[in-house]
KEDO-815278 format. One record per residue (C-alpha): residue in three letters; residue number from 1; y, z, x. Coordinates in Angstrom, 1 decimal, m for minus. Layout:
REM KEDO-815278
 residu num     py     pz     px
    ALA NUM      Y      Z      X
...
//
This chain:
REM KEDO-815278
 residu num     py     pz     px
    UNK   1   85.5   64.7  128.6
    UNK   2   86.2   64.1  132.2
    UNK   3   89.6   63.8  133.6
    UNK   4   91.5   60.5  133.5
    UNK   5   91.0   60.0  137.2
    UNK   6   87.3   60.4  136.8
    UNK   7   87.4   57.8  134.1
    UNK   8   89.4   55.4  136.2
    UNK   9   87.0   55.7  139.0
    UNK  10   84.4   54.7  136.6
    UNK  11   85.6   51.3  136.0
    UNK  12   83.6   49.6  138.7
    UNK  13   80.5   50.5  136.9
    UNK  14   81.2   47.8  134.1
    UNK  15   81.0   45.1  137.2
    UNK  16   78.4   42.3  136.8
    UNK  17   76.5   43.9  133.9
    UNK  18   75.3   40.8  132.5
    UNK  19   73.4   40.0  135.7
    UNK  20   71.5   43.5  135.9
    UNK  21   69.8   43.5  132.4
    UNK  22   66.4   43.1  133.6
    UNK  23   66.2   46.6  134.5
    UNK  24   66.4   47.5  130.7
    UNK  25   64.6   44.9  129.2
    UNK  26   61.3   46.7  128.5
    UNK  27   63.1   49.6  126.8
    UNK  28   65.3   47.2  124.8
    UNK  29   62.2   45.4  123.5
    UNK  30   60.3   48.3  122.7
    UNK  31   63.2   49.8  120.5
    UNK  32   64.4   46.4  119.1
    UNK  33   61.0   45.9  117.4
    UNK  34   61.8   48.9  115.3
    UNK  35   65.2   47.9  114.1
    UNK  36   66.6   45.0  112.1
    UNK  37   69.0   42.7  113.8
    UNK  38   71.6   42.6  110.8
    UNK  39   74.2   45.4  111.0
    UNK  40   74.0   47.2  107.7
    UNK  41   76.9   49.6  106.6
    UNK  42   76.3   53.1  106.3
    UNK  43   76.7   54.9  102.8
    UNK  44   79.9   56.4  101.8
    UNK  45   79.8   60.1  102.4
    UNK  46   77.3   60.1  105.3
    UNK  47   77.4   59.7  109.2
    UNK  48   75.0   58.8  111.9
    UNK  49   73.4   62.3  113.1
    UNK  50   73.1   61.1  116.7
    UNK  51   76.0   59.0  118.8
    UNK  52   77.2   58.5  122.5
    UNK  53   80.5   58.7  124.3
    UNK  54   81.2   56.4  127.0
    UNK  55   83.7   56.8  129.8
    UNK  56   85.5   53.4  128.9
    UNK  57   84.7   53.8  125.4
    UNK  58   88.5   53.1  124.4
    UNK  59   88.4   50.1  126.6
    UNK  60   85.0   48.5  126.2
    UNK  61   86.2   45.2  125.2
    UNK  62   88.9   44.7  127.7
    UNK  63   89.6   41.1  128.4
    UNK  64   88.1   40.9  131.8
    UNK  65   85.4   38.3  132.8
    UNK  66   83.6   41.0  135.0
    UNK  67   83.2   43.3  132.2
    UNK  68   80.2   43.1  129.7
    UNK  69   81.3   45.5  126.9
    UNK  70   79.4   43.5  124.2
    UNK  71   76.3   43.7  126.5
    UNK  72   76.6   47.3  126.3
    UNK  73   77.0   47.5  122.7
    UNK  74   74.0   45.0  122.2
    UNK  75   71.9   47.5  124.2
    UNK  76   73.0   50.6  122.6
    UNK  77   72.7   49.1  119.0
    UNK  78   69.1   47.9  119.7
    UNK  79   68.2   51.4  120.7
    UNK  80   69.3   52.7  117.5
    UNK  81   72.7   54.2  118.2
    UNK  82   75.1   54.0  115.4
    UNK  83   77.8   56.4  116.1
    UNK  84   80.4   55.7  119.0
    UNK  85   83.3   58.2  120.0
    UNK  86   86.5   56.7  121.4
    UNK  87   90.0   57.8  121.8
    UNK  88   92.5   56.1  119.7
    UNK  89   95.8   56.5  121.4
    UNK  90   99.5   56.5  119.9
    UNK  91  100.8   55.3  123.2
    UNK  92   98.7   51.9  122.9
    UNK  93   99.8   51.0  119.7
    UNK  94  103.6   52.2  119.7
    UNK  95  104.7   52.8  123.3
    UNK  96  108.3   52.7  122.6
    UNK  97  108.4   55.1  119.7
    UNK  98  109.4   52.5  117.1
    UNK  99  107.6   53.8  114.2
    UNK 100  105.8   50.3  114.1
    UNK 101  102.0   50.5  115.2
    UNK 102  100.3   47.4  116.4
    UNK 103   96.6   47.8  116.3
    UNK 104   96.0   44.2  116.7
    UNK 105   97.5   42.8  119.9
    UNK 106   96.0   43.5  123.3
    UNK 107   98.2   46.5  124.5
    UNK 108  100.0   45.8  127.8
    UNK 109  100.2   49.7  128.1
    UNK 110   96.4   50.1  127.7
    UNK 111   94.9   47.5  129.9
    UNK 112   94.9   44.8  127.2
    UNK 113   93.0   47.0  124.6
    UNK 114   92.9   45.9  121.0
    UNK 115   91.6   48.5  118.4
    UNK 116   90.9   45.7  116.2
    UNK 117   88.7   44.0  118.6
    UNK 118   86.9   47.5  119.3
    UNK 119   86.5   48.6  115.8
    UNK 120   85.3   45.0  114.8
    UNK 121   82.9   44.9  117.6
    UNK 122   81.4   47.9  116.8
    UNK 123   81.0   47.2  113.1
    UNK 124   79.3   44.1  113.9
    UNK 125   76.7   46.1  115.6
    UNK 126   76.3   48.6  112.9
    UNK 127   77.9   51.2  114.8
    UNK 128   80.4   53.7  113.2
    UNK 129   83.5   54.8  115.1
    UNK 130   84.5   58.1  115.5
    UNK 131   88.0   58.2  116.6
    UNK 132   89.7   60.7  118.7
    UNK 133   93.5   60.6  117.8
    UNK 134   95.5   61.3  121.0
    UNK 135   98.4   60.5  123.0
    UNK 136   99.0   59.7  126.8
    UNK 137  101.7   59.4  129.3
    UNK 138  100.4   57.0  132.1
    UNK 139   97.1   58.5  132.6
    UNK 140   97.9   62.1  131.6
    UNK 141   97.4   63.6  128.2
    UNK 142  100.8   64.2  126.2
    UNK 143  100.7   66.2  123.2
    UNK 144  103.4   65.8  120.5
    UNK 145  106.2   68.2  120.2
    UNK 146  108.4   69.3  117.4
    UNK 147  111.5   67.7  118.9
    UNK 148  110.0   64.9  121.3
    UNK 149  110.7   66.9  124.4
    UNK 150  110.3   65.1  127.8
    UNK 151  109.5   61.9  126.2
    UNK 152  106.7   63.1  123.9
    UNK 153  106.2   61.9  120.6
    UNK 154  107.3   64.1  117.8
    UNK 155  104.8   65.9  115.6
    UNK 156  106.0   63.3  112.7
    UNK 157  105.7   60.4  114.7
    UNK 158  102.0   61.4  115.5
    UNK 159  101.2   62.2  111.9
    UNK 160  102.5   58.7  110.9
    UNK 161  100.3   57.0  113.8
    UNK 162   97.3   58.8  111.9
    UNK 163   98.2   57.5  108.4
    UNK 164   98.7   54.1  109.8
    UNK 165   95.3   54.5  111.5
    UNK 166   93.4   55.3  108.3
    UNK 167   95.4   52.9  106.2
    UNK 168   94.0   50.2  108.5
    UNK 169   90.4   51.4  109.3
    UNK 170   89.6   54.0  106.6
    UNK 171   87.8   53.1  103.2
    UNK 172   89.7   50.3  101.7
    UNK 173   91.6   49.7  105.0
    UNK 174   93.6   46.4  105.5
    UNK 175   91.3   45.4  108.5
    UNK 176   88.1   45.2  106.7
    UNK 177   89.0   42.2  104.4
    UNK 178   89.5   39.9  107.5
    UNK 179   87.1   41.3  110.0
    UNK 180   84.3   39.2  109.4
    UNK 181   81.9   42.0  109.8
    UNK 182   79.9   44.4  107.5
    UNK 183   82.7   47.1  107.0
    UNK 184   82.0   50.4  108.7
    UNK 185   85.0   52.3  107.3
    UNK 186   86.2   55.5  109.3
    UNK 187   85.6   58.4  107.0
    UNK 188   86.1   61.2  109.8
    UNK 189   88.9   61.7  112.1
    UNK 190   89.0   64.0  115.2
    UNK 191   92.3   65.3  116.2
    UNK 192   92.6   65.5  120.0
    UNK 193   90.3   66.5  122.8
    UNK 194   89.3   70.0  124.5
    UNK 195   93.0   71.2  123.4
    UNK 196   92.0   74.8  124.4
    UNK 197   91.7   73.5  128.0
    UNK 198   95.4   73.3  129.3
    UNK 199   94.5   69.9  131.1
    UNK 200   94.5   68.2  127.9
    UNK 201   97.5   70.0  126.2
    UNK 202  100.5   69.6  128.9
    UNK 203   98.9   72.3  131.1
    UNK 204   99.8   74.9  128.6
    UNK 205   97.0   75.3  125.9
    UNK 206   98.7   76.9  122.8
    UNK 207   96.8   77.7  119.6
    UNK 208  100.0   77.6  117.4
    UNK 209  101.1   74.4  118.9
    UNK 210   97.9   72.7  118.2
    UNK 211   97.7   74.2  114.7
    UNK 212  101.1   72.7  113.9
    UNK 213  100.1   69.4  115.1
    UNK 214   96.7   69.6  113.3
    UNK 215   98.3   70.4  110.0
    UNK 216  100.7   67.7  110.1
    UNK 217   98.1   65.1  111.1
    UNK 218   95.7   66.0  108.4
    UNK 219   98.4   66.1  105.7
    UNK 220   99.1   62.5  106.9
    UNK 221   95.5   61.4  106.8
    UNK 222   94.8   62.9  103.5
    UNK 223   98.1   61.3  102.1
    UNK 224   96.3   57.9  102.7
    UNK 225   92.8   58.7  102.2
    UNK 226   92.3   62.1  100.1
    UNK 227   88.7   62.3  101.2
    UNK 228   89.3   61.9  104.9
    UNK 229   87.2   64.3  106.8
    UNK 230   89.4   66.0  109.5
    UNK 231   87.6   67.6  112.6
    UNK 232   89.2   70.1  115.0
    UNK 233   89.2   68.5  118.6
    UNK 234   86.3   69.6  120.8
    UNK 235   86.6   73.1  122.0
    UNK 236   85.1   74.2  125.2
    UNK 237   84.4   77.5  126.8
    UNK 238   85.1   77.0  130.4
    UNK 239   88.9   77.1  131.5
    UNK 240   88.3   75.0  134.6
    UNK 241   91.4   76.4  136.2
    UNK 242   93.7   75.5  133.6
    UNK 243   95.3   77.6  131.1
    UNK 244   93.0   78.3  128.2
    UNK 245   92.7   79.6  124.7
    UNK 246   89.5   81.0  123.5
    UNK 247   87.7   79.0  120.8
    UNK 248   87.8   81.9  118.4
    UNK 249   91.7   82.2  118.8
    UNK 250   92.0   78.5  118.2
    UNK 251   90.2   78.9  115.0
    UNK 252   92.0   81.9  114.0
    UNK 253   95.3   80.0  114.3
    UNK 254   94.4   77.1  112.3
    UNK 255   93.0   79.1  109.4
    UNK 256   95.5   81.9  109.4
    UNK 257   97.2   80.5  106.1
    UNK 258   94.4   78.3  105.0
    UNK 259   90.7   79.0  105.4
    UNK 260   90.2   75.2  104.5
    UNK 261   92.5   73.8  107.2
    UNK 262   89.6   71.6  108.6
    UNK 263   86.5   70.1  107.4
    UNK 264   84.5   70.5  110.7
    UNK 265   85.2   71.8  114.1
    UNK 266   83.8   69.9  117.2
    UNK 267   82.5   71.8  120.1
    UNK 268   81.5   70.7  123.7
    UNK 269   78.9   72.9  124.7
    UNK 270   78.5   72.1  128.5
    UNK 271   76.6   74.4  130.6
    UNK 272   75.6   74.6  134.4
    UNK 273   72.2   73.1  134.7
    UNK 274   71.8   74.4  138.4
    UNK 275   68.4   76.2  138.4
    UNK 276   67.6   75.8  134.7
    UNK 277   64.4   74.4  133.3
    UNK 278   64.2   72.4  129.9
    UNK 279   64.1   75.4  127.9
    UNK 280   67.0   77.0  129.5
    UNK 281   69.1   73.9  129.1
    UNK 282   68.5   73.9  125.4
    UNK 283   68.8   77.4  124.8
    UNK 284   72.2   77.7  126.6
    UNK 285   73.7   74.7  124.6
    UNK 286   72.5   76.3  121.3
    UNK 287   74.0   79.6  122.6
    UNK 288   77.6   78.0  122.4
    UNK 289   76.6   76.8  118.9
    UNK 290   75.7   80.0  117.7
    UNK 291   78.8   81.5  119.1
    UNK 292   80.9   79.0  117.1
    UNK 293   79.1   79.6  114.0
    UNK 294   79.6   83.3  114.0
    UNK 295   83.3   82.7  114.7
    UNK 296   83.7   80.3  111.6
    UNK 297   81.7   82.8  109.6
    UNK 298   84.1   85.6  110.6
    UNK 299   87.2   83.5  110.1
    UNK 300   86.4   81.2  106.9
    UNK 301   83.3   82.9  105.3
    UNK 302   79.8   81.7  104.7
    UNK 303   78.4   79.0  102.7
    UNK 304   76.0   79.6   99.8
    UNK 305   72.9   79.1  102.2
    UNK 306   74.4   81.7  104.4
    UNK 307   75.7   79.5  107.3
    UNK 308   79.3   78.8  108.1
    UNK 309   81.2   76.8  105.4
    UNK 310   82.5   74.2  107.9
    UNK 311   80.2   71.9  109.8
    UNK 312   80.0   72.3  113.7
    UNK 313   80.0   68.9  115.4
    UNK 314   78.8   68.4  119.0
    UNK 315   81.2   65.4  120.0
    UNK 316   80.2   66.0  123.6
    UNK 317   77.1   67.2  125.3
    UNK 318   75.3   66.8  128.5
    UNK 319   74.0   67.8  131.7
    UNK 320   74.3   66.2  135.2
    UNK 321   71.4   65.0  137.3
    UNK 322   73.4   66.3  140.1
    UNK 323   72.3   69.8  139.2
    UNK 324   69.0   69.2  137.5
    UNK 325   66.2   66.5  137.8
    UNK 326   66.4   63.7  135.2
    UNK 327   63.3   64.4  133.9
    UNK 328   64.1   68.2  133.3
    UNK 329   67.4   66.9  131.5
    UNK 330   65.1   64.6  129.3
    UNK 331   63.0   67.5  128.1
    UNK 332   65.8   69.6  127.7
    UNK 333   67.4   67.1  125.2
    UNK 334   64.2   66.8  123.4
    UNK 335   64.0   70.8  123.3
    UNK 336   67.5   70.8  121.9
    UNK 337   67.0   68.4  119.1
    UNK 338   63.6   70.2  118.4
    UNK 339   65.6   73.5  118.2
    UNK 340   68.4   71.8  115.9
    UNK 341   65.8   70.3  113.3
    UNK 342   63.7   73.6  113.4
    UNK 343   66.5   76.1  112.5
    UNK 344   69.9   75.4  113.9
    UNK 345   71.2   72.5  111.8
    UNK 346   70.7   74.3  108.8
    UNK 347   71.5   77.9  110.0
    UNK 348   74.7   76.9  112.0
    UNK 349   75.7   74.0  109.5
    UNK 350   75.4   71.5  112.5
    UNK 351   76.8   67.7  112.1
    UNK 352   76.5   64.9  114.4
    UNK 353   75.5   65.2  118.2
    UNK 354   76.9   63.0  120.6
    UNK 355   76.0   62.6  124.4
    UNK 356   78.5   62.4  127.2
    UNK 357   78.4   59.8  128.6
    UNK 358   76.6   56.3  128.4
    UNK 359   76.4   55.4  132.2
    UNK 360   77.0   57.1  135.4
    UNK 361   79.9   56.5  137.4
    UNK 362   79.6   54.1  140.4
    UNK 363   80.3   57.0  143.0
    UNK 364   78.6   60.3  142.2
    UNK 365   80.8   63.1  143.8
    UNK 366   81.1   65.6  141.0
    UNK 367   79.0   67.1  138.3
    UNK 368   80.7   64.8  135.6
    UNK 369   80.0   61.6  137.3
    UNK 370   76.1   62.0  136.7
    UNK 371   76.1   62.8  133.2
    UNK 372   75.1   59.3  131.9
    UNK 373   72.0   58.2  130.1
    UNK 374   71.9   55.2  132.3
    UNK 375   72.1   54.9  136.1
    UNK 376   74.8   53.0  138.0
    UNK 377   74.5   51.3  141.3
    UNK 378   77.2   52.3  143.9
    UNK 379   78.6   48.7  143.4
    UNK 380   79.2   49.5  139.8
    UNK 381   76.3   47.3  138.6
    UNK 382   73.8   48.6  135.9
    UNK 383   70.7   50.3  137.4
    UNK 384   68.7   50.9  134.4
    UNK 385   67.9   53.7  132.1
    UNK 386   67.2   57.3  133.1
    UNK 387   64.3   59.4  131.6
    UNK 388   66.5   60.7  128.8
    UNK 389   67.3   57.4  127.4
    UNK 390   64.0   56.7  125.6
    UNK 391   64.3   60.3  124.3
    UNK 392   67.9   60.0  123.3
    UNK 393   67.1   56.4  121.5
    UNK 394   64.1   57.9  119.8
    UNK 395   66.4   60.9  118.4
    UNK 396   69.1   58.3  117.2
    UNK 397   66.3   56.3  115.3
    UNK 398   64.6   59.4  113.8
    UNK 399   67.6   61.4  113.0
    UNK 400   69.2   58.6  110.9
    UNK 401   72.3   59.7  109.0
    UNK 402   73.4   63.1  107.5
    UNK 403   75.8   64.0  104.9
    UNK 404   79.5   64.4  105.9
    UNK 405   81.0   67.7  105.0
    UNK 406   83.3   67.9  101.9
    UNK 407   86.8   67.2  102.2
    UNK 408   88.2   70.6  101.5
    UNK 409   91.3   71.4   99.3
    UNK 410   93.8   73.7  100.7
    UNK 411   93.4   77.4   99.8
    UNK 412   94.8   80.6  101.1
    UNK 413   93.5   82.8  104.1
    UNK 414   89.9   84.1  104.0
    UNK 415   89.7   87.6  103.1
    UNK 416   86.2   89.1  103.9
    UNK 417   84.4   90.6  101.0
    UNK 418   83.6   94.5  101.2
    UNK 419   82.5   94.9   97.6
    UNK 420   81.1   92.8   94.9
    UNK 421   80.1   93.4   91.3
    UNK 422   76.5   93.0   90.1
    UNK 423   76.2   91.8   86.6
    UNK 424   74.6   94.6   84.3
    UNK 425   74.0   95.3   80.6
    UNK 426   76.7   95.0   78.2
    UNK 427   79.1   98.2   78.6
    UNK 428   77.3   99.2   81.9
    UNK 429   79.3   99.7   84.9
    UNK 430   78.9   97.2   87.7
    UNK 431   77.4   98.6   90.6
    UNK 432   79.3   98.0   94.0
    UNK 433   77.6   97.0   97.1
    UNK 434   78.9   96.9  100.6
    UNK 435   78.5   93.6  102.4
    UNK 436   77.2   94.4  106.0
    UNK 437   76.4   92.1  108.9
    UNK 438   73.4   92.8  110.8
    UNK 439   73.0   90.9  114.2
    UNK 440   69.9   91.0  116.4
    UNK 441   69.0   89.1  119.7
    UNK 442   66.3   86.6  119.6
    UNK 443   65.2   83.5  121.5
    UNK 444   63.0   82.4  124.4
    UNK 445   63.2   84.2  127.9
    UNK 446   66.1   82.4  129.4
    UNK 447   68.7   82.8  126.7
    UNK 448   68.8   85.4  124.0
    UNK 449   70.7   84.4  121.1
    UNK 450   72.7   86.4  118.3
    UNK 451   71.3   85.7  115.0
    UNK 452   73.4   87.4  112.1
    UNK 453   72.3   88.0  108.4
    UNK 454   73.9   89.7  105.5
    UNK 455   72.5   92.9  104.1
    UNK 456   73.7   94.9  101.2
    UNK 457   74.4   98.7  101.2
    UNK 458   74.9  100.4   98.1
    UNK 459   78.0  102.4   97.7
    UNK 460   77.6  106.0   97.8
    UNK 461   77.0  107.6   94.1
    UNK 462   79.3  110.1   92.7
    UNK 463   76.8  111.9   91.1
    UNK 464   75.8  114.9   93.2
    UNK 465   72.1  115.0   92.3
    UNK 466   71.6  111.7   94.3
    UNK 467   73.0  113.1   97.6
    UNK 468   70.9  114.5  100.2
    UNK 469   71.7  118.2  101.1
    UNK 470   73.1  118.8  104.5
    UNK 471   70.7  120.9  106.8
//
């Protein structure tokens, strides 16, 4: 995610959207013909495979006459977008730490935001919300602490907020009976964002601190919805000048006592696009996903098919046209989706993929300002789709939905197997095989990726006649 200051700078792009729809009309017509106009709820246990973030995703329906958040939702849903990622902030629903959470009334602390309005509008458009549970102090991320230090919420308070959110918007939640919409109950919850980068964790990224918050929040979510899927907040590989904890260290802390501590882990495989061609863009993002897959296998074990047991969710990705030509970015995303479908989704157990962000900022001064799928004029008005937009929309339609990961039950720490028994005839001794991992670098010319497979090596036999003589 971009910083809060960058988000605030993007407010202007929402001005007068209604008057600038003509630039999009042809694209909307193209994709609308392929879709049914009536929202249809997604099946239980599934989630859309492709989605989008927006710089104002948690405020898309703010009560301002100059904004046209519903117009944005119309355009996105007509193009096939069915998954939308947004912050859901404790400070918006209980700013005074009362223990009472108001998801309905417009929040004076969050520019008039109502989560009921947001969730309802998304559902009316057939869009599922992927909430990122967070807390802010003003415009600064403020994580929970065990004792509520410096005005922060306590870990227990944050967990209670999560329980209240799933009770309202989860399967069977109190909101759905009165929403007047086709229910889109939230089945998955992402806890925090880029917590291994200090900016998002009180300038002091802490693997143990996050693990404590995650565990308490997961327990609270599961107390209301035993099948809630709980997702580790998007991990990054770039420190960006802040305190930083490596992704593998975060995973190790989370699973130290419970290999099933989470159901999926989110990653943000941002890469520099300067000087890359389409293949290079795709390969560089896949490299990070492969790295996370290897970390998961090492820390929590393999699935029956050989990949990591927990899914990897790409909850943010994108390349900026401040660094690469828009057409190159479009081809890069097309290559990336092709790579995912060819091998990576199965090999790395990849879940949903969400682009960041829907539209550019009105002023392009940094790489983050130009990550949008849509152009924005300098006065904040809509300037039409980029070359990537039809590629993204086609992917959203063709990929459809995928299965959610299982809601894992608690277990002990993972212990890598060094030997395993092979069944034999009755009375015969089981042979012992050592499980090894063999890794090779494969890939195209720009980026080689490390692919690891299991191989078995028979243990040394005790019978001397099977041993080679030394020279």
